[in-house]
C-alpha positions as CSV (number, residue, x, y, z in Angstrom):
1,M,-0.5,2.2,-20.2
2,K,1.5,2.4,-17.0
3,L,1.7,0.0,-14.1
4,I,2.9,0.5,-10.5
5,R,5.2,-2.3,-9.3
6,P,4.4,-2.4,-5.6
7,L,7.0,-2.4,-2.8
8,A,6.4,-4.9,0.0
9,M,4.4,-3.4,2.9
10,T,6.1,-5.1,5.9
11,P,5.5,-4.1,9.5
12,A,8.9,-2.4,9.4
13,A,7.8,-0.3,6.4
14,L,4.9,1.4,8.4
15,I,6.9,3.8,10.4
16,A,3.9,5.7,11.9
17,S,0.1,5.9,11.8
18,N,-2.5,8.0,13.6
19,V,-4.9,5.1,13.4
20,A,-5.0,3.2,16.7
21,E,-4.6,-0.6,16.6
22,A,-7.1,-1.3,19.3
23,D,-10.0,-3.0,17.6
24,Y,-10.2,-5.7,20.2
25,P,-8.0,-6.8,23.2
26,A,-4.7,-8.3,22.4
27,W,-4.6,-12.1,22.6
28,S,-3.1,-13.5,25.8
29,A,-2.2,-17.1,26.5
30,A,-3.4,-16.6,30.1
31,T,-6.9,-15.6,29.2
32,S,-9.8,-18.0,28.6
33,Y,-12.0,-16.8,25.7
34,A,-15.7,-17.5,25.1
35,A,-17.0,-18.6,21.7
36,A,-17.3,-15.7,19.2
37,E,-15.0,-13.5,21.3
38,R,-12.6,-11.6,19.2
39,V,-8.9,-10.7,19.8
40,I,-6.1,-9.1,17.8
41,V,-2.6,-10.5,17.4
42,L,-0.3,-7.5,17.0
43,E,2.5,-9.6,15.5
44,D,0.6,-10.2,12.3
45,H,-1.9,-7.3,12.7
46,T,-4.9,-9.7,12.4
47,I,-8.3,-10.1,14.1
48,Y,-9.3,-13.6,15.2
49,E,-12.6,-14.9,16.5
50,S,-12.8,-17.8,19.0
51,L,-14.5,-20.9,17.7
52,T,-14.9,-22.7,21.1
53,S,-15.8,-21.8,24.7
54,A,-13.1,-22.0,27.4
55,N,-10.5,-21.2,24.7
56,L,-7.3,-21.2,26.7
57,N,-3.7,-21.1,25.6
58,Q,-4.5,-21.9,21.9
59,T,-2.5,-19.7,19.7
60,P,-4.4,-17.9,16.9
61,G,-3.1,-18.7,13.5
62,I,-1.6,-22.0,14.7
63,T,-4.7,-23.8,16.0
64,P,-7.3,-23.3,13.2
65,T,-9.9,-25.4,15.1
66,A,-9.9,-22.8,17.9
67,W,-9.7,-19.6,16.0
68,K,-10.8,-18.2,12.6
69,V,-9.4,-15.2,10.8
70,I,-11.7,-12.2,10.5
71,G,-9.3,-9.9,8.7
72,A,-6.7,-7.2,9.2
73,T,-6.8,-4.7,12.0
74,N,-8.2,-1.3,11.2
75,R,-4.7,0.2,10.9
76,W,-3.6,-2.4,8.4
77,R,-6.8,-2.8,6.2
78,M,-5.4,-0.2,3.7
79,F,-2.4,-2.5,3.1
80,D,-4.3,-5.9,2.6
81,Y,-5.5,-7.2,-0.7
82,I,-9.2,-6.4,-0.1
83,L,-10.4,-3.1,-1.5
84,G,-13.7,-3.3,0.3
85,S,-12.0,-3.5,3.7
86,Q,-11.1,0.1,4.6
87,T,-8.9,1.7,7.2
88,S,-11.1,4.4,8.8
89,N,-10.5,7.2,11.3
90,P,-12.2,10.5,12.2
91,D,-11.0,13.6,10.5
92,S,-7.8,12.2,9.0
93,I,-5.6,9.3,8.2
94,T,-1.9,10.0,8.3
95,V,0.7,7.2,7.6
96,S,4.5,7.4,7.2
97,L,6.0,4.7,5.0
98,L,9.6,3.7,4.5
99,A,10.1,2.9,0.8
100,T,12.6,0.0,0.8
101,G,13.6,0.6,-2.8
102,R,13.1,3.1,-5.6
103,C,9.6,4.8,-5.4
104,D,8.0,7.3,-7.8
105,A,4.3,6.5,-7.6
106,I,1.4,6.1,-5.2
107,A,-2.1,4.8,-5.7
108,L,-4.9,5.3,-3.2
109,L,-8.1,3.3,-3.9
110,N,-11.6,3.2,-2.4
111,V,-11.0,6.5,-0.6
112,V,-13.4,8.6,1.4
113,A,-11.8,12.0,2.0
114,A,-11.8,15.6,0.9
115,S,-8.1,16.0,0.2
116,A,-4.9,14.0,-0.1
117,R,-1.4,15.2,0.7
118,F,1.9,13.5,-0.3
119,V,5.2,14.4,1.3
120,M,8.5,12.7,0.3
121,T,11.5,13.1,2.5
122,D,15.0,12.0,1.7
123,A,17.6,11.4,4.5
124,V,20.1,13.7,2.8
125,D,18.1,16.2,0.7
126,G,15.2,16.6,3.1
127,V,11.7,17.2,1.7
128,V,11.9,16.7,-2.0
129,Y,8.2,16.6,-2.8
130,D,5.1,18.1,-1.1
131,K,1.7,18.3,-2.9
132,T,-1.9,18.4,-1.9
133,Y,-4.9,17.3,-4.1
134,S,-8.5,18.1,-3.7
135,L,-10.7,15.0,-4.1
136,V,-13.8,16.9,-5.0
137,S,-14.9,15.6,-8.4
138,V,-16.0,17.9,-11.2
139,E,-16.8,14.9,-13.5
140,G,-20.3,15.0,-14.8
141,I,-20.7,18.8,-14.4
142,A,-21.4,19.8,-17.9
143,D,-23.6,22.9,-17.5
144,W,-24.7,25.5,-14.9
145,Y,-27.7,23.5,-13.8
146,S,-25.6,20.5,-12.8
147,Y,-23.0,22.8,-11.2
148,F,-25.6,24.2,-8.8
149,F,-28.0,21.3,-8.3
150,E,-26.1,18.0,-8.7
151,P,-24.8,16.4,-5.5
152,I,-21.2,16.9,-4.7
153,F,-19.1,13.8,-5.3
154,S,-15.6,13.0,-4.3
155,K,-13.0,10.9,-6.2
156,T,-12.6,7.5,-4.8
157,D,-9.3,6.7,-6.5
158,L,-6.2,8.8,-6.9
159,V,-2.8,8.0,-8.4
160,E,0.3,10.2,-8.0
161,L,2.9,9.7,-10.8
162,E,5.0,12.8,-10.3
163,L,7.2,11.8,-7.4
164,P,10.9,12.1,-8.0
165,P,12.5,8.7,-8.3
166,Y,14.3,8.5,-5.0
167,A,15.2,5.3,-3.2
168,N,14.8,4.5,0.5
169,V,12.7,7.6,1.3
170,T,10.0,8.3,3.8
171,L,6.5,8.9,2.3
172,T,3.9,10.7,4.5
173,I,0.4,10.4,3.2
174,T,-2.4,12.4,4.7
175,L,-6.1,11.9,3.8
176,A,-8.3,14.5,5.5
177,A,-12.0,15.5,5.8
178,A,-12.7,17.7,8.9
179,G,-15.7,16.5,10.8
180,S,-16.1,13.3,8.8
181,M,-15.0,9.7,8.8
182,V,-12.0,9.3,6.5
183,A,-11.4,5.9,4.9
184,C,-8.9,4.2,2.6
185,G,-9.3,0.7,1.0
186,A,-5.8,0.4,-0.5
187,C,-2.5,2.2,-0.5
188,V,0.1,1.1,-3.0
189,I,3.5,2.6,-3.3
190,G,6.2,1.6,-5.9
191,Q,7.9,2.3,-9.1
192,Q,6.0,3.1,-12.3
193,R,6.7,1.6,-15.7
194,T,5.3,2.5,-19.1
195,L,4.3,-0.5,-21.1
196,G,3.0,1.1,-24.4
197,G,0.3,3.2,-26.0
198,T,-3.3,2.2,-25.0
199,Q,-5.4,1.9,-28.1
200,Y,-9.0,3.1,-28.6
201,G,-11.5,0.4,-28.2
202,A,-10.6,-0.3,-24.5
203,K,-13.3,-1.9,-22.5
204,I,-14.0,-1.3,-18.8
205,G,-16.7,-2.5,-16.4
206,I,-17.4,-4.2,-13.2
207,Q,-18.3,-7.7,-12.0
208,D,-21.0,-7.5,-9.3
209,Y,-21.1,-10.3,-6.7
210,S,-24.4,-9.2,-5.1
211,G,-27.0,-11.9,-4.7
212,K,-30.3,-11.3,-6.5
213,T,-33.0,-13.9,-5.8
214,R,-36.5,-13.8,-7.3
215,D,-39.5,-15.4,-5.7
216,A,-42.5,-17.0,-7.4
217,Q,-44.3,-13.7,-7.7
218,G,-41.3,-12.1,-9.4
219,N,-40.1,-10.0,-6.4
220,Y,-36.4,-9.7,-5.9
221,A,-34.5,-10.0,-2.6
222,I,-31.1,-8.3,-3.1
223,A,-28.1,-8.9,-0.9
224,Q,-25.5,-6.3,-1.7
225,R,-22.0,-7.7,-1.8
226,A,-18.6,-6.7,-3.2
227,F,-17.7,-6.0,-6.8
228,S,-14.5,-5.9,-8.8
229,K,-13.4,-3.9,-11.8
230,R,-12.8,-5.6,-15.2
231,A,-10.9,-4.2,-18.2
232,T,-9.6,-5.2,-21.6
233,F,-6.8,-3.2,-23.3
234,T,-4.8,-3.4,-26.5
235,L,-1.4,-1.8,-26.3
236,Q,0.9,-0.7,-29.2
237,I,4.5,-1.5,-28.2
238,D,7.9,-1.3,-29.8
239,S,8.9,-4.7,-31.0
240,R,12.1,-4.4,-28.9
241,M,9.8,-4.5,-25.9
242,V,8.3,-7.9,-26.6
243,D,10.7,-10.1,-24.7
244,H,10.9,-7.7,-21.7
245,L,7.1,-7.4,-21.5
246,Q,6.7,-11.1,-21.5
247,T,9.2,-11.5,-18.7
248,L,7.8,-8.6,-16.7
249,L,4.2,-9.7,-16.8
250,A,5.1,-13.3,-16.1
251,G,6.8,-12.1,-12.9
252,Y,3.6,-10.5,-11.7
253,R,1.2,-13.3,-12.7
254,S,0.2,-13.9,-9.0
255,T,0.9,-10.4,-7.6
256,P,-1.7,-7.6,-7.5
257,I,-0.4,-4.5,-9.2
258,V,-1.9,-1.2,-10.3
259,Y,-2.6,-0.9,-14.0
260,I,-3.4,2.6,-15.5
261,G,-4.8,2.3,-18.9
262,S,-4.9,6.0,-19.5
263,E,-4.3,9.0,-17.2
264,L,-7.3,10.7,-19.0
265,Y,-9.8,8.3,-17.6
266,G,-9.7,7.4,-13.9
267,A,-12.0,4.4,-14.6
268,T,-9.1,2.7,-16.5
269,M,-7.1,2.4,-13.2
270,L,-7.4,-1.1,-11.8
271,Y,-5.7,-2.9,-8.9
272,G,-5.5,-6.6,-9.5
273,F,-4.3,-9.3,-11.8
274,Y,-4.2,-10.0,-15.5
275,K,-6.4,-13.0,-16.5
276,D,-4.8,-13.3,-19.9
277,F,-2.3,-11.5,-22.1
278,S,-1.0,-12.2,-25.6
279,V,1.4,-10.4,-27.9
280,D,0.9,-10.1,-31.7
281,I,4.2,-9.2,-33.4
282,A,2.4,-7.6,-36.3
283,Y,5.2,-5.6,-38.0
284,A,9.0,-5.4,-38.0
285,N,9.0,-2.5,-35.5
286,T,5.6,-2.7,-33.9
287,A,3.7,-5.3,-31.9
288,F,0.3,-5.3,-30.1
289,C,-0.3,-6.6,-26.7
290,S,-3.8,-7.6,-25.5
291,L,-4.4,-7.5,-21.7
292,E,-7.5,-8.8,-19.9
293,L,-7.5,-7.6,-16.3
294,E,-9.5,-8.5,-13.2
295,G,-9.6,-6.2,-10.2
296,L,-9.6,-7.1,-6.5
297,T,-12.9,-6.8,-4.6
């Protein structure tokens, strides 16, 4: 198992983006807003909705009785903690990020695109990595019939673990699909760390938050809502890693990070928290760690 320890995505870290930040007009203290009218505050990249009529000179984020938070602006949705809220743009999404620390991994989640390109540029060495991936999925194509007649699917999650471990570099990420709307639910950059060997018997699944109500005749009314991934893993680790693992995971108890159970199965990649972990020091040189993970919606 590997994890990606995320670097902080501050406004200064987003050097450039081709996604406009013009969802709604920028808030102005001199404008009187009607109820339900929306504005954006560029300082915190957030959309607010007015809760009152004649809403004048009441600062969003400071006067909660006058404004409610709707969410991040389109440009910044790929950097919030909600996988279901996607940054979207026609044809392509291109962002340039300043990694304020060592970075050798990228995870893109809830993606709609045909290809993904990663370019890493160092101030001294120039371009040190440049690779493009196709997001067309061949999973589930087991014979010629499915090759010709099954619908074409695209991968929704992609993790890049081959970046050279440079510090303070610029990462340019491009998602493209000519003639289509491109979207990204989450972009996480950071440094990877191997925890141990994932054992067979791992369990993966989802928790669905959709509403399903049945009437007296047995008919269902379904309200589709978000879902989150779930996973349970057992890791075999060197006993010398026990103290470090305890400290490492304790430090991320309230921080979403990317867990990669196995690079062989994309379904074992999860962005979220651990609900529980325990370590069994079974032998003198070997210990086993149990991790129960809960993904973000």
